[in-house]
matplotlib code that plots the C-alpha trace (Angstrom):
import matplotlib.pyplot as plt

x = [13.2, 11.2, 8.1, 6.0, 7.5, 5.6, 7.5, 6.1, 7.0, 6.6, 6.6, 7.2, 6.0, 7.5, 5.0, 6.3, 2.9, -0.8, -2.4, -2.6, 0.4, 0.8, 3.2, 4.9, 6.8, 8.8, 10.0, 12.6, 13.5, 17.2, 18.8, 21.8, 23.4, 22.9, 21.7, 18.4, 15.7, 14.4, 10.7, 9.4, 6.2, 4.9, 2.5, 0.7, -1.5, -2.4, -1.3, -3.2, -1.0, -2.3, -5.3, -8.1, -11.6, -14.3, -17.5, -19.8, -17.8, -19.5, -17.6, -19.1, -17.4, -19.6, -19.4, -22.2, -25.4, -23.7, -22.8, -20.8, -20.3, -16.6, -16.6, -19.4, -19.3, -15.5, -14.7, -13.6, -16.0, -14.8, -13.5, -12.0, -9.4, -5.7, -4.0, -0.3, 0.9, -0.3, 1.5, 0.5, 1.2, 1.6, -1.3, -1.3, 0.4, -3.0, -3.1, -5.5, -5.3, -2.8, -4.1, -3.8, -3.0, -3.6, -2.7, -5.1, -4.8, -7.8, -6.8, -9.1, -7.5, -8.8, -6.5, -8.0, -5.5, -5.3, -8.0]
y = [-4.0, -6.9, -8.5, -6.5, -3.1, -0.8, 0.7, 3.5, 3.5, 6.4, 5.9, 8.7, 8.2, 9.8, 9.4, 9.9, 9.9, 9.6, 6.2, 3.2, 1.0, -2.0, -1.6, -4.3, -3.7, -6.7, -6.4, -9.0, -9.8, -9.6, -12.9, -13.7, -16.0, -17.6, -20.7, -19.0, -18.3, -14.7, -14.1, -11.9, -9.9, -8.9, -5.9, -5.2, -2.3, -0.2, 3.5, 6.1, 8.8, 12.0, 14.2, 12.5, 13.2, 13.2, 12.4, 13.9, 17.1, 20.4, 23.6, 27.1, 30.5, 32.7, 36.4, 38.2, 36.9, 35.8, 32.1, 30.8, 27.1, 26.3, 22.5, 20.2, 16.4, 16.6, 18.5, 22.1, 24.2, 26.2, 29.6, 28.2, 25.8, 26.3, 28.5, 28.5, 30.4, 33.8, 35.9, 39.3, 40.3, 44.1, 45.9, 47.7, 51.1, 52.7, 52.1, 49.2, 46.8, 43.9, 40.5, 38.0, 34.4, 31.8, 28.1, 26.3, 22.8, 20.4, 18.6, 19.1, 21.7, 24.5, 26.6, 28.5, 31.0, 31.8, 34.0]
z = [35.8, 37.0, 35.7, 38.1, 37.2, 34.8, 32.0, 29.9, 26.2, 23.8, 20.0, 17.6, 14.0, 10.9, 8.1, 4.7, 3.0, 3.8, 4.3, 6.7, 7.6, 9.8, 12.7, 14.7, 17.9, 19.4, 23.0, 23.9, 27.5, 28.4, 29.5, 31.5, 29.0, 25.6, 27.5, 28.3, 25.8, 25.9, 26.1, 23.2, 23.2, 19.8, 19.6, 16.3, 15.2, 12.2, 12.1, 10.1, 8.6, 7.3, 8.2, 10.0, 8.7, 11.3, 9.5, 12.2, 12.8, 12.1, 13.0, 13.1, 13.6, 15.8, 16.3, 18.2, 16.5, 13.3, 12.7, 9.7, 9.0, 8.1, 8.4, 7.4, 8.0, 8.6, 5.4, 5.3, 3.2, 0.2, 1.2, 4.4, 3.0, 3.8, 1.3, 2.1, -1.0, -2.1, -4.6, -5.9, -9.5, -10.0, -11.4, -14.8, -15.1, -14.9, -11.2, -11.0, -8.1, -8.2, -9.0, -6.1, -7.1, -4.5, -4.4, -2.1, -0.8, -1.3, 1.9, 4.9, 7.1, 9.4, 11.5, 14.4, 16.0, 19.7, 21.1]

ax = plt.figure().add_subplot(projection="3d")
ax.plot(x, y, z, "-o")
ax.set_aspect("equal")
plt.show()
């Protein structure tokens, strides 16, 4: 690789929690011997981990002439939040319907499946 060659670099992040963290990448040029000082390029940036909230995003589900808002100002509206765990408790012996218990996340999330 020479100084005029372009090199593409990919960086994969593994975020352990939500938040913002400073990232530094140092690229050091290879040298022929210890008698030469390598050039070092330092790149700095801040990485946002977690869900991004888009303050100006509004999302509607539309079917025929009906339109339902599911996201307002980047926040998923109640009734459309992600509920990963659902458990049904059996109904009483008298044949009533089972009780559905749902644990919903307060994090902004909206999943739209394939058409």
